[in-house]
C-alpha positions as CSV (number, residue, x, y, z in Angstrom):
1,M,-28.2,-26.6,12.0
2,L,-30.4,-27.9,9.1
3,K,-30.9,-31.6,8.7
4,V,-31.6,-33.7,5.7
5,E,-35.3,-33.9,6.6
6,D,-35.6,-30.1,6.5
7,V,-35.0,-30.0,2.8
8,M,-35.6,-33.4,1.4
9,V,-38.5,-34.2,-1.0
10,T,-40.9,-36.8,0.2
11,N,-42.6,-37.8,-3.0
12,V,-40.0,-40.3,-4.2
13,V,-40.8,-42.3,-7.3
14,T,-39.5,-45.9,-7.5
15,I,-39.2,-48.6,-10.2
16,D,-38.5,-52.3,-10.2
17,V,-35.3,-53.8,-11.5
18,D,-36.9,-55.8,-14.2
19,V,-38.4,-52.8,-16.1
20,N,-36.8,-51.8,-19.4
21,V,-35.0,-48.5,-19.7
22,R,-37.6,-47.0,-22.1
23,K,-40.4,-47.4,-19.6
24,A,-38.1,-46.1,-16.8
25,A,-37.3,-43.0,-18.9
26,Q,-41.0,-42.5,-19.6
27,R,-41.7,-42.7,-15.9
28,M,-39.0,-40.1,-15.2
29,N,-40.5,-37.8,-17.9
30,A,-44.0,-38.3,-16.6
31,H,-43.0,-37.2,-13.1
32,E,-40.5,-34.6,-14.4
33,I,-37.7,-36.0,-12.3
34,G,-34.1,-37.0,-12.8
35,C,-33.9,-40.3,-11.0
36,L,-35.8,-43.3,-9.8
37,V,-35.0,-45.4,-6.7
38,V,-34.8,-49.0,-7.8
39,L,-36.4,-51.8,-5.9
40,E,-36.0,-55.5,-6.1
41,K,-38.5,-57.6,-4.2
42,G,-39.4,-54.6,-2.1
43,H,-35.8,-53.9,-1.1
44,F,-33.5,-51.1,-2.3
45,A,-31.3,-52.3,-5.1
46,G,-29.9,-49.0,-6.6
47,I,-30.8,-45.8,-8.3
48,L,-31.4,-45.0,-11.9
49,T,-30.4,-41.5,-12.9
50,E,-30.5,-39.6,-16.2
51,R,-26.7,-39.9,-16.3
52,D,-27.0,-43.7,-16.1
53,V,-29.3,-43.7,-19.1
54,L,-27.1,-41.3,-21.1
55,T,-23.8,-43.1,-20.4
56,R,-24.9,-46.7,-20.3
57,V,-27.7,-46.8,-22.9
58,V,-27.7,-43.7,-25.2
59,A,-23.9,-43.3,-25.5
60,K,-23.4,-47.0,-26.2
61,A,-26.3,-47.1,-28.7
62,R,-28.1,-49.8,-26.7
63,N,-31.8,-50.5,-27.4
64,P,-33.7,-49.0,-24.5
65,E,-36.4,-51.7,-25.0
66,E,-33.8,-54.4,-24.4
67,A,-31.8,-52.8,-21.7
68,F,-33.1,-53.3,-18.2
69,V,-32.9,-51.0,-15.2
70,S,-30.9,-53.7,-13.3
71,Q,-28.2,-53.5,-16.0
72,V,-27.7,-49.8,-16.0
73,M,-28.6,-48.5,-12.5
74,S,-26.0,-47.2,-10.1
75,R,-25.2,-49.4,-7.2
76,P,-24.7,-50.0,-4.4
77,L,-27.3,-47.6,-3.2
78,T,-26.0,-45.0,-0.6
79,T,-28.7,-43.8,1.7
80,V,-28.9,-41.4,4.6
81,N,-31.0,-41.0,7.7
82,P,-33.3,-37.9,7.8
83,E,-31.6,-36.7,11.1
84,L,-28.2,-36.4,9.3
85,S,-26.9,-32.8,9.1
86,L,-26.8,-31.2,5.7
87,E,-23.1,-30.7,6.1
88,E,-22.6,-34.4,6.6
89,A,-24.9,-35.2,3.6
90,V,-22.8,-32.9,1.4
91,K,-19.6,-34.5,2.6
92,L,-20.9,-37.9,1.8
93,M,-22.1,-36.8,-1.7
94,L,-18.7,-35.3,-2.5
95,K,-16.8,-38.3,-1.1
96,K,-19.0,-40.7,-3.1
97,R,-19.2,-38.4,-6.2
98,I,-23.0,-38.5,-6.2
99,K,-25.7,-35.8,-6.3
100,K,-28.7,-37.8,-5.0
101,L,-29.3,-39.6,-1.7
102,P,-32.4,-41.6,-0.8
103,V,-33.4,-40.9,2.7
104,V,-34.3,-44.0,4.8
105,R,-35.8,-44.3,8.3
106,A,-36.2,-47.8,9.8
107,E,-35.6,-49.4,6.4
108,K,-38.4,-47.3,4.9
109,L,-37.9,-44.8,2.1
110,V,-39.0,-41.5,3.4
111,G,-37.4,-39.0,1.0
112,L,-34.7,-38.0,-1.4
113,I,-32.1,-35.2,-1.0
114,T,-30.2,-33.8,-3.9
115,M,-27.4,-31.2,-4.3
116,T,-30.1,-29.1,-5.9
117,N,-32.3,-29.3,-2.8
118,I,-29.5,-28.2,-0.6
119,A,-28.4,-25.3,-2.8
120,A,-32.0,-24.1,-3.2
121,A,-32.5,-24.3,0.6
122,H,-29.6,-22.1,1.2
123,L,-30.5,-19.6,-1.5
124,G,-34.1,-19.5,-0.2
125,M,-32.9,-18.8,3.3
126,A,-30.6,-16.1,2.1
127,K,-33.5,-14.4,0.2
128,I,-35.7,-14.6,3.3
129,I,-33.0,-13.0,5.5
130,K,-32.5,-10.2,3.0
131,E,-36.3,-9.5,2.7
132,L,-36.7,-9.5,6.5
133,A,-33.7,-7.3,7.0
134,E,-35.3,-4.7,4.7
135,K,-38.5,-4.7,6.8
136,Y,-36.9,-4.1,10.2
137,D,-34.7,-1.5,11.7
138,I,-31.6,-3.7,12.3
139,P,-28.4,-2.8,14.0
140,K,-25.4,-2.0,11.8
141,R,-23.5,-5.0,13.1
142,I,-26.3,-7.3,11.7
143,K,-26.6,-5.4,8.5
144,K,-22.8,-5.7,8.0
145,V,-23.1,-9.5,8.4
146,I,-26.0,-9.7,5.9
147,D,-24.3,-7.5,3.4
148,Y,-21.0,-9.4,3.7
149,Y,-22.2,-13.0,3.7
150,I,-25.5,-12.8,1.8
151,V,-25.1,-11.9,-1.8
């Protein structure tokens, strides 16, 4: 069974709570990412997502120079352990109605897992199975499973 650590990204970008939203958005754009893990005095304080910026700044016509990350971030921060199964991570995301989970081991940020990572991992594995199945002479019982379950 796949675990969070098998599909998480490890280059997580962070930002401090006292940065304004304009600078936070610039950082997201520079790294081509959709969220930043927010730190306060070196500890996890929350997460700032594109949706946070859209709903709490843009939609309310707030000045991004005067709005600070601490005012618009999502909190409390829900984190997971890298050893958690992908199934349990998805259950947690659905229960909490979130798409991104920072991954923490021994109070240290080691990655980030998103619904997109999980979907891509499964699609990638399906593609690999189909490609390998075409290269080998496989029994009909295996071909049947591949044809039925892998689109």
